[in-house]
C-alpha positions in Angstrom: 156.6 57.2 49.4 159.6 55.1 50.2 162.4 53.7 48.1 163.1 50.0 47.8 165.7 50.3 50.6 163.0 51.7 53.0 164.6 55.2 53.0 162.6 58.2 51.8 162.7 58.8 48.1 164.6 61.8 46.7 161.3 63.7 46.3 159.8 62.8 49.7 162.6 61.9 50.8 175.1 57.9 72.7 176.8 59.2 76.6 178.2 55.9 77.7 181.1 56.2 75.2 181.6 59.9 75.7 184.8 59.4 77.7 185.9 56.4 75.8 188.0 56.9 72.6 186.7 54.7 69.8 189.0 52.5 67.9 191.3 53.5 65.1 189.2 52.3 62.1 188.3 55.9 61.1 191.7 57.3 60.7 191.9 59.8 57.9 188.3 60.9 58.1 188.6 63.8 60.5 185.8 65.6 58.7 183.2 63.3 60.2 181.7 63.7 63.7 183.2 61.3 66.3 180.7 58.9 67.6 181.5 59.6 71.2 178.6 61.7 72.6 174.8 61.6 72.6 173.0 63.3 69.8 169.4 63.9 68.8 167.2 63.1 65.8 164.0 65.0 66.4 162.6 63.8 69.7 164.9 60.8 69.7 168.0 60.9 71.9 170.7 58.5 70.8 173.5 57.4 73.1 176.3 55.4 71.3 177.8 52.8 73.6 181.1 51.1 72.9 180.9 47.4 73.7 184.7 47.1 72.9 187.1 46.6 70.0 187.7 43.7 67.7 190.6 43.3 65.4 190.4 42.9 61.6 193.2 41.4 59.6 193.8 40.8 55.9 192.6 37.3 56.4 189.2 38.7 57.3 189.1 41.2 54.4 191.0 39.2 51.8 191.0 42.1 49.2 192.9 44.2 51.7 195.9 41.8 51.1 196.8 43.9 48.1 198.8 46.9 47.1 195.8 49.2 47.5 195.0 47.8 50.9 198.6 48.0 52.1 198.8 51.7 51.1 195.7 52.5 53.1 196.9 50.7 56.1 200.3 52.2 55.9 198.9 55.7 55.5 196.8 55.2 58.6 199.8 54.1 60.6 198.4 50.6 61.3 200.4 47.4 61.3 200.5 45.7 57.9 199.2 42.4 59.1 196.8 43.8 61.7 195.0 43.6 63.9 193.2 46.8 62.9 190.9 47.7 65.8 187.3 48.3 65.0 184.5 49.4 67.4 181.5 47.2 68.2 178.8 49.8 68.8 175.5 49.5 70.6 172.9 52.3 70.6 170.6 53.3 73.4 167.6 55.3 72.1 165.2 57.3 74.2 162.0 58.9 73.2 159.6 60.1 75.9 159.4 57.4 78.5 160.5 54.6 76.1 164.0 53.1 75.9 165.2 51.0 73.0 168.6 49.4 72.4 169.9 48.6 69.0 171.9 45.4 69.3 173.4 44.2 72.6 177.1 43.6 72.0 179.0 40.4 72.4 178.4 39.7 76.1 180.7 36.8 77.2 180.8 35.2 73.8 183.9 36.7 72.2 186.5 37.3 74.8 187.4 39.9 77.4 187.9 42.9 75.1 184.2 42.9 74.3 181.1 42.6 76.4 181.1 46.1 78.1 177.8 47.3 76.7 175.5 46.3 79.7 177.6 48.0 82.3 178.0 51.1 80.2 174.3 51.2 79.4 173.6 51.1 83.2 176.1 53.8 83.8 174.2 56.2 81.6 170.8 55.4 83.2 169.7 52.5 81.0 169.9 49.4 83.1 168.5 46.2 81.6 165.1 46.4 83.3 164.5 49.9 81.8 164.7 48.7 78.2 161.4 48.3 76.4 162.6 46.8 73.1 165.8 45.3 71.7 166.1 46.2 68.0 168.3 43.6 66.4 170.2 44.4 63.1 171.1 40.7 62.9 172.1 37.8 65.2 175.9 37.5 64.9 177.6 36.9 68.2 179.0 40.5 68.5 175.4 41.8 68.3 173.3 39.1 70.0 175.7 37.6 72.6 175.0 40.4 75.0 171.3 39.6 75.1 172.1 36.9 77.6 173.5 36.5 81.1 176.3 34.1 81.7 173.8 31.4 82.5 172.0 31.8 79.1 168.9 33.5 80.5 167.6 36.8 79.2 169.6 39.9 80.4 166.7 42.3 79.6 163.7 41.2 81.6 161.1 43.6 80.2 162.1 43.9 76.6 160.7 42.4 73.5 163.2 41.3 70.9 162.4 42.8 67.5 164.2 41.2 64.5 163.7 40.3 60.8 161.8 37.1 60.1 164.4 36.0 57.6 167.1 36.4 60.2 165.2 34.1 62.7 164.5 31.6 59.9 168.2 31.4 58.9 169.7 30.9 62.3 167.0 28.4 63.2 167.4 26.2 60.1 169.5 23.1 60.6 169.8 22.8 56.8 171.3 26.3 56.6 173.8 25.4 59.3 174.8 22.2 57.5 175.6 24.2 54.4 177.9 26.6 56.2 181.5 25.9 57.3 181.7 24.1 60.6 183.4 27.1 62.1 180.1 28.9 61.9 178.3 26.4 64.1 179.1 28.3 67.3 177.4 31.4 65.7 174.3 29.4 65.1 174.3 28.1 68.6 174.6 31.7 70.1 171.8 33.0 67.9 169.5 30.1 68.9 170.3 30.5 72.6 169.4 34.2 72.3 166.1 33.5 70.6 165.3 30.8 73.2 166.1 33.2 76.1 163.5 35.6 74.8 160.9 32.9 73.8 157.5 34.4 73.9 158.9 37.9 73.6 160.3 37.7 70.0 158.5 39.9 67.5 159.5 39.4 63.8 159.1 41.9 61.0 159.2 41.3 57.3 161.0 43.8 55.1 160.9 47.5 55.8 158.2 47.4 58.4 158.0 49.4 61.7 160.2 48.2 64.5 158.8 50.6 67.1 157.0 54.0 66.5 159.3 56.2 64.4 161.9 53.5 63.7 161.6 51.3 60.7 163.7 48.4 59.4 165.9 49.0 56.3 166.7 45.5 54.8 170.4 45.2 53.9 170.8 41.5 53.0 174.0 39.7 52.2 176.0 40.0 55.4 173.3 37.7 56.8 170.0 36.9 55.1 168.0 39.2 57.5 170.7 41.8 58.1 169.0 45.2 58.4 169.5 48.8 59.5 167.2 51.1 61.3 165.9 54.4 60.0 164.9 56.9 62.8 162.4 59.5 61.6 160.8 62.4 63.4 159.3 65.0 61.2 162.0 66.1 58.7 164.7 64.7 60.9 166.1 61.3 59.8 169.1 59.2 60.7 170.2 55.7 59.6 172.0 53.1 61.6 173.2 50.8 58.8 174.6 48.0 61.0 177.4 45.9 59.4 177.2 47.5 56.0 180.8 48.7 56.7 183.2 46.7 58.9 186.2 48.9 58.1 185.7 52.5 57.3 189.3 52.8 56.3 189.0 50.0 53.6 185.4 49.6 52.5 184.4 53.2 52.0 187.0 53.7 49.3 186.6 50.0 48.1 182.9 49.1 48.6 183.4 45.8 46.7 185.7 44.5 49.4 183.9 42.0 51.6 184.5 40.3 54.9 184.7 36.6 55.4 181.7 36.8 57.8 179.4 37.6 54.9 176.9 34.8 54.2 176.5 36.0 50.6 179.5 38.2 49.7 178.3 39.2 46.3 174.9 40.3 47.7 176.6 42.1 50.6 178.8 44.1 48.2 175.8 45.0 46.0 173.7 46.0 49.0 176.6 48.2 50.3 176.9 50.0 47.0 173.2 50.4 46.7 172.6 51.9 50.2 175.7 54.2 49.9 174.4 55.5 46.5 171.0 56.1 48.1 172.6 58.0 51.0 174.6 60.2 48.6 171.4 61.2 46.9 169.2 61.6 50.0 171.8 63.1 52.3 170.6 61.3 55.4 173.2 61.1 58.2 174.4 57.6 59.1 176.5 55.6 61.4 177.1 51.8 61.8 178.0 49.1 64.2 181.7 49.1 63.4 182.6 52.7 62.5 183.7 55.4 65.0 182.0 58.4 63.4 178.7 59.6 62.1 177.9 61.9 59.2 176.8 62.1 55.6 178.0 60.0 52.7 179.5 61.6 49.6 180.9 60.0 46.5 184.7 60.2 45.9 186.3 58.6 42.9 185.0 55.0 42.7 184.2 54.9 46.4 182.7 57.0 49.2 183.6 59.2 52.2 181.9 59.9 55.4 181.8 63.6 56.2 180.2 65.9 58.8 
């Protein structure tokens, strides 16, 4: 039996970056395990890959422009006005003779600091032609830009693209684009180009269905309508990649109500974050995300949460 989040209920309930230090967003949480080496979940082998860093500022997390935010930033030794570097993580997953990649990084869409995932995947023995499925948490540029070559064609020639139906519907909808700020139009164009590049190889899933054997979607709406994580399960072993649930471990674990300006529905994103973190506290499933430099379990602390080993 599963909970509404797709995780097991209480009752039933990566090498490419090994030599690359991840960004400083996790300062002050030394109890968690650094996300800088491969690890296993049952028969799954997970290789975290650093696509590169991006910089957050108070303008991107408005609630951080506060006394509480300034204290956290100062304690971490980071500049008051940013940028605060955060990792963009991609995950190569191997089981038997199958290779999956969770998200693809930014490719050439967001500047020279990002777009390293493809070469780093190849360096650990996962070149594009070896990937069987691309498991997409959502279609923002830092996740979907790396699906394409510079000419807009598919980088991964043998992989199907697996994504939530709601995510495809949102980015394909001209009406949705017209209701968003004009600054979001490039994001829509990148998502549409990625979907077009894999035309005929896009498989959509609704809700908490299976992405590939042993890996199921965990819907986490708000950041985007179809934003989702992936639960890996093999026997009693489980692990959650919760995507963009957290953009700044430093700020959003202690203050889960703080949202980023990229959230399509900020109120829903905050509620989703609180809900999944509460679920993880109860069910003690280890977790990491697209923008945090560690992995571990979630525990409650005061009005927020902490990631621990």
